C-alpha positions as CSV (number, residue, x, y, z in Angstrom):
1,X,87.8,144.2,152.9
2,X,91.4,143.3,151.5
3,X,90.9,139.4,153.3
4,X,87.8,138.9,152.2
5,X,89.0,140.1,147.8
6,X,92.4,137.6,148.9
7,X,89.6,134.8,150.0
8,X,87.4,135.8,146.6
9,X,90.5,135.1,144.0
10,X,91.4,132.1,146.0
11,X,88.8,130.7,146.0
12,X,87.9,131.3,142.1
13,X,91.7,130.1,141.8
14,X,91.2,126.9,143.3
15,X,87.8,126.3,141.0
16,X,90.1,126.8,137.9
17,X,93.1,125.1,138.5
18,X,90.0,121.8,140.1
19,X,88.8,122.3,137.0
20,X,91.6,121.7,134.8
21,X,92.6,118.7,136.5
22,X,89.4,116.9,136.7
23,X,89.7,118.0,132.5
24,X,93.0,116.2,132.7
25,X,91.7,113.2,134.2
26,X,88.6,112.7,131.7
27,X,91.0,113.0,128.5
28,X,93.8,111.1,128.9
29,X,97.0,111.8,126.9
30,X,96.7,109.0,123.5
31,X,100.0,107.7,122.7
32,X,101.9,108.5,119.5
33,X,100.9,107.4,116.5
34,X,103.5,105.2,115.2
35,X,104.0,103.7,111.1
36,X,105.4,100.6,110.4
37,X,108.4,101.2,108.1
38,X,106.2,98.6,105.3
39,X,103.6,101.2,105.2
40,X,102.6,102.5,101.8
41,X,103.1,106.2,100.9
42,X,99.8,107.6,101.4
43,X,99.9,109.5,98.0
44,X,96.1,110.4,95.6
45,X,98.5,113.0,93.7
46,X,97.0,113.2,90.2
47,X,95.6,110.1,90.3
48,X,92.3,109.4,89.0
49,X,89.9,106.4,90.4
50,X,86.9,105.2,89.8
51,X,83.7,104.7,91.1
52,X,81.2,102.7,90.5
53,X,77.0,102.6,90.9
54,X,75.2,98.6,91.5
55,X,71.6,98.3,90.0
56,X,70.1,98.5,93.4
57,X,66.5,98.9,91.5
58,X,65.6,95.1,90.9
59,X,62.5,95.1,92.1
60,X,62.6,91.5,92.9
61,X,59.2,89.6,91.9
62,X,58.1,86.4,94.4
63,X,58.3,84.4,91.3
64,X,62.0,85.3,90.9
65,X,62.7,84.7,94.3
66,X,61.0,81.9,95.0
67,X,62.9,80.7,91.6
68,X,66.3,80.9,93.1
69,X,65.3,79.2,96.8
70,X,64.0,76.2,95.0
71,X,67.1,75.8,93.0
72,X,69.3,76.3,96.4
73,X,67.4,73.6,97.9
74,X,67.5,71.5,95.7
75,X,71.0,71.8,95.5
76,X,71.6,71.3,99.9
77,X,68.8,68.8,99.5
78,X,67.0,70.0,102.2
79,X,63.5,72.1,102.3
80,X,62.6,75.3,102.8
81,X,58.5,76.2,103.4
82,X,57.9,78.3,99.5
83,X,54.2,78.6,100.8
84,X,55.7,81.1,103.6
85,X,57.2,83.8,101.8
86,X,57.4,86.6,104.2
87,X,58.1,90.3,102.9
88,X,60.3,91.8,105.8
89,X,59.6,95.9,104.9
90,X,62.8,96.8,104.8
91,X,63.6,95.2,100.8
92,X,63.8,91.9,101.5
93,X,61.9,89.0,101.8
94,X,62.3,85.8,103.5
95,X,61.4,81.6,103.9
96,X,62.3,79.3,107.0
97,X,62.2,75.9,107.3
98,X,60.2,75.0,110.0
99,X,61.8,72.2,111.9
100,X,65.0,73.8,112.0
101,X,65.0,77.9,112.9
102,X,68.8,77.9,111.2
103,X,67.6,77.4,107.8
104,X,66.4,80.2,105.8
105,X,66.5,82.1,102.6
106,X,66.5,85.9,103.2
107,X,67.1,87.9,99.7
108,X,67.1,91.9,98.7
109,X,64.5,92.4,96.1
110,X,66.6,95.5,95.3
111,X,69.7,94.4,94.7
112,X,69.6,90.7,94.3
113,X,71.6,89.5,97.1
114,X,70.9,86.9,99.6
115,X,71.9,84.7,102.4
116,X,71.1,80.9,102.1
117,X,71.7,78.0,105.4
118,X,70.0,75.0,104.5
119,X,70.1,74.4,108.7
120,X,72.5,73.4,111.2
121,X,71.1,71.3,113.0
122,X,72.8,68.0,112.2
123,X,75.8,69.5,112.9
124,X,75.2,69.6,116.3
125,X,76.9,66.2,117.0
126,X,80.1,66.4,118.9
127,X,81.5,64.3,116.3
128,X,83.6,65.1,112.8
129,X,81.3,65.6,109.5
130,X,82.4,62.5,107.9
131,X,83.7,62.9,104.1
132,X,84.8,66.4,103.5
133,X,86.4,67.5,100.6
134,X,89.4,70.1,101.2
135,X,92.1,71.6,99.0
136,X,92.2,71.9,95.2
137,X,88.9,69.7,95.2
138,X,86.8,72.0,97.4
139,X,87.6,74.8,95.3
140,X,86.3,72.9,92.2
141,X,83.4,71.9,93.9
142,X,82.1,75.5,94.9
143,X,83.0,76.9,91.6
144,X,80.7,73.9,90.5
145,X,77.8,75.0,92.8
146,X,78.1,78.4,91.8
147,X,77.8,77.3,88.0
148,X,75.0,75.5,88.3
149,X,73.2,78.3,90.1
150,X,74.2,80.6,87.5
151,X,76.0,82.9,89.8
152,X,79.2,82.8,88.1
153,X,80.5,86.3,87.3
154,X,80.7,87.2,83.4
155,X,84.1,88.6,84.5
156,X,86.6,86.7,85.0
157,X,89.0,89.4,86.2
158,X,86.6,90.5,89.0
159,X,86.5,87.5,91.1
160,X,89.1,86.6,94.0
161,X,89.7,83.5,95.8
162,X,90.9,84.7,98.6
163,X,90.1,82.1,101.9
164,X,89.9,78.9,101.8
165,X,88.7,77.3,106.1
166,X,86.1,75.5,107.5
167,X,83.8,76.0,110.4
168,X,84.9,73.9,113.5
169,X,83.1,73.6,116.6
170,X,84.6,72.9,120.5
171,X,83.9,71.3,122.5
172,X,84.8,71.5,127.0
173,X,83.7,69.5,129.5
174,X,83.4,70.1,133.3
175,X,86.4,68.5,134.9
176,X,88.0,67.5,131.3
177,X,91.5,69.8,130.4
178,X,91.3,68.1,127.1
179,X,89.0,71.0,124.5
180,X,87.9,68.4,122.0
181,X,87.9,70.2,118.0
182,X,85.4,68.5,115.4
183,X,86.0,70.0,111.7
184,X,81.9,70.7,110.8
185,X,82.3,72.3,107.3
186,X,84.7,73.8,104.2
187,X,84.4,77.3,103.4
188,X,85.3,78.8,100.2
189,X,85.5,82.8,100.3
190,X,85.7,85.0,96.8
191,X,86.2,88.6,97.2
192,X,85.9,91.2,93.9
193,X,88.8,93.3,92.3
194,X,87.7,96.0,89.7
195,X,89.5,98.2,87.9
196,X,92.7,96.8,90.0
197,X,91.1,97.6,92.8
198,X,90.6,95.2,95.8
199,X,86.8,95.4,96.4
200,X,86.0,95.6,100.6
201,X,82.9,96.3,102.5
202,X,80.0,94.4,101.0
203,X,81.1,91.9,98.1
204,X,82.2,88.9,98.5
205,X,80.8,85.3,97.4
206,X,81.0,82.7,100.7
207,X,80.2,78.7,99.4
208,X,79.9,76.1,103.0
209,X,80.2,72.7,101.9
210,X,79.0,70.0,104.3
211,X,79.6,65.8,103.6
212,X,81.2,64.9,100.0
213,X,80.7,68.4,99.5
214,X,77.5,69.3,99.6
215,X,76.3,72.7,99.5
216,X,74.8,73.7,103.3
217,X,74.9,77.8,102.8
218,X,76.0,80.7,100.6
219,X,76.1,84.0,101.2
220,X,75.8,85.9,97.8
221,X,76.5,89.6,97.5
222,X,77.9,90.7,94.3
223,X,76.1,93.7,92.8
224,X,75.4,94.1,89.4
225,X,77.4,97.0,88.2
226,X,75.2,99.3,85.9
227,X,77.0,102.2,85.8
228,X,81.1,103.5,86.2
229,X,83.0,106.6,85.8
230,X,87.0,108.2,86.4
231,X,86.9,110.4,89.1
232,X,89.3,113.2,88.9
233,X,91.7,114.7,91.7
234,X,89.8,118.0,92.0
235,X,87.2,116.1,94.0
236,X,89.4,113.8,95.9
237,X,91.0,114.9,99.2
238,X,94.7,116.2,99.6
239,X,97.3,113.9,100.5
240,X,97.3,115.7,104.0
241,X,93.4,115.9,104.5
242,X,93.4,111.9,104.5
243,X,96.2,111.7,106.9
244,X,94.4,114.0,109.0
245,X,91.5,112.2,108.7
246,X,93.2,109.1,109.5
247,X,94.9,110.8,112.8
248,X,92.0,111.8,113.9
249,X,90.0,108.4,113.9
250,X,92.2,107.3,115.6
251,X,92.0,110.2,118.4
252,X,88.0,108.8,118.7
253,X,88.9,104.8,119.1
254,X,92.0,104.6,120.7
255,X,91.5,106.7,123.7
256,X,94.0,105.1,126.4
257,X,96.4,103.0,124.6
258,X,99.9,103.3,125.3
259,X,101.2,102.7,122.0
260,X,99.1,103.0,118.3
261,X,101.6,101.3,115.4
262,X,99.4,101.8,112.2
263,X,100.4,98.9,110.1
264,X,98.4,99.4,106.9
265,X,96.7,102.0,104.3
266,X,95.7,100.7,101.3
267,X,93.7,102.3,98.7
268,X,91.0,100.1,97.8
269,X,87.2,100.0,96.9
270,X,84.5,100.3,99.6
271,X,80.8,98.9,99.0
272,X,78.5,100.3,101.1
273,X,76.0,97.4,100.3
274,X,73.4,99.7,99.3
275,X,74.1,100.9,95.4
276,X,77.8,102.5,95.3
277,X,81.3,101.4,95.3
278,X,83.8,104.2,95.7
279,X,87.3,104.9,96.5
280,X,88.8,104.5,99.7
281,X,91.5,104.1,102.5
282,X,91.7,100.8,104.4
283,X,93.4,101.2,107.8
284,X,94.5,98.7,110.0
285,X,96.4,99.4,112.7
286,X,97.3,97.8,116.3
287,X,96.8,99.4,119.8
288,X,98.4,98.7,122.7
289,X,96.9,99.0,126.6
290,X,97.7,98.3,130.0
291,X,95.5,97.0,132.9
292,X,96.5,97.0,136.7
293,X,95.7,94.0,138.4
294,X,94.2,94.1,141.6
295,X,97.8,92.2,142.9
296,X,100.0,95.6,143.9
297,X,102.2,96.1,140.9
298,X,101.4,93.7,138.0
299,X,99.9,94.8,135.3
300,X,98.2,93.5,132.2
301,X,99.4,94.2,129.0
302,X,97.3,93.4,125.9
303,X,96.8,94.7,122.0
304,X,93.8,94.6,119.4
305,X,93.3,95.2,116.2
306,X,91.8,98.5,114.6
307,X,90.4,99.1,111.7
308,X,88.0,101.5,109.2
309,X,87.9,102.9,106.5
310,X,88.8,106.8,104.9
311,X,86.9,108.2,101.7
312,X,88.8,109.7,99.5
313,X,86.2,111.9,97.5
314,X,85.8,115.4,99.1
315,X,81.3,114.2,98.7
316,X,81.2,110.9,98.7
317,X,78.0,108.8,98.0
318,X,78.3,105.5,100.0
319,X,77.2,104.7,104.0
320,X,80.3,104.2,105.8
321,X,80.3,102.3,108.9
322,X,81.0,104.8,111.1
323,X,77.7,107.2,109.4
324,X,74.2,107.1,110.0
325,X,73.4,108.1,107.1
326,X,75.1,109.1,103.5
327,X,77.0,112.5,103.6
328,X,75.1,113.1,100.2
329,X,71.7,111.8,99.7
330,X,71.2,109.4,97.0
331,X,68.5,110.6,94.4
332,X,67.9,107.4,92.9
333,X,64.6,104.8,94.0
334,X,66.4,104.2,96.9
335,X,65.0,107.5,99.3
336,X,66.3,109.3,101.1
337,X,66.5,108.3,104.6
338,X,69.2,104.9,104.4
339,X,71.4,104.1,107.6
340,X,74.0,101.3,107.1
341,X,72.5,97.8,108.1
342,X,75.2,94.8,109.6
343,X,77.5,93.2,107.5
344,X,76.2,89.9,108.1
């Protein structure tokens, strides 16, 4: 009887120990979180922060949508099939060029945001686009396009040039060592600033230009602000809660890392593209990994950037990328079930 009891206890001990080992294997220890010396203090003590509502109830007519499509088509010199305006049943309407599938115009009827592309068929050739205009002249031409289309923001302080660059095409052919690079388009990007804070997320204007500055594409996502308010400290998370959320999100997304560095944590305004612009922290980190290779003793070391947003409101209204829906459901015409969509 004693032997049976001993064996039973030994069996239970073995099962518990095995479960513990398996549990440890499934939950690898995460590296300690380090903070860069240059990072700004994470503190909202006694601050009142701005929050904005965007007009998401425009309910634009077919006539106004077609009017903008025609203006864009005339500016770029490329036709669209204006007879085939299609309702996408998700608050947007779309036009296409039947000869070039990459040519399209898609507008959100609720906010007026849109994506336009005159078509990329002629840019597939293995050659750089002739007479591309760069530098200050390109910036000037981009502004002229926006002015002509009546898309320049009324408040110039909101309008911030953040990037000038281009779209290139790289070609690698079998049997050749050299990669051939071709310059295709010039890109000018503007971001938004409200109450002195940069707006991240949906807000942007991106202008793509080809030969002699001709308009090739335009992304316009600049919601019309129709309400603003100041949010007092009593409605904001504490500094301790914000830091805890920052590190909690890292624990979820940075498993198996050998090293984690938080490089930036900046107070910004986050535009969810669904009607709300509210304060948040934008966190930029770098994750370091090690991976054993097939050859014995070799370890591949690499690092990847990882960024995300942290709401600072106790009851955020915006939909953040990690959410399936807003934590506080909207009460306006947007309805009660709104899911986030991709940025582009």
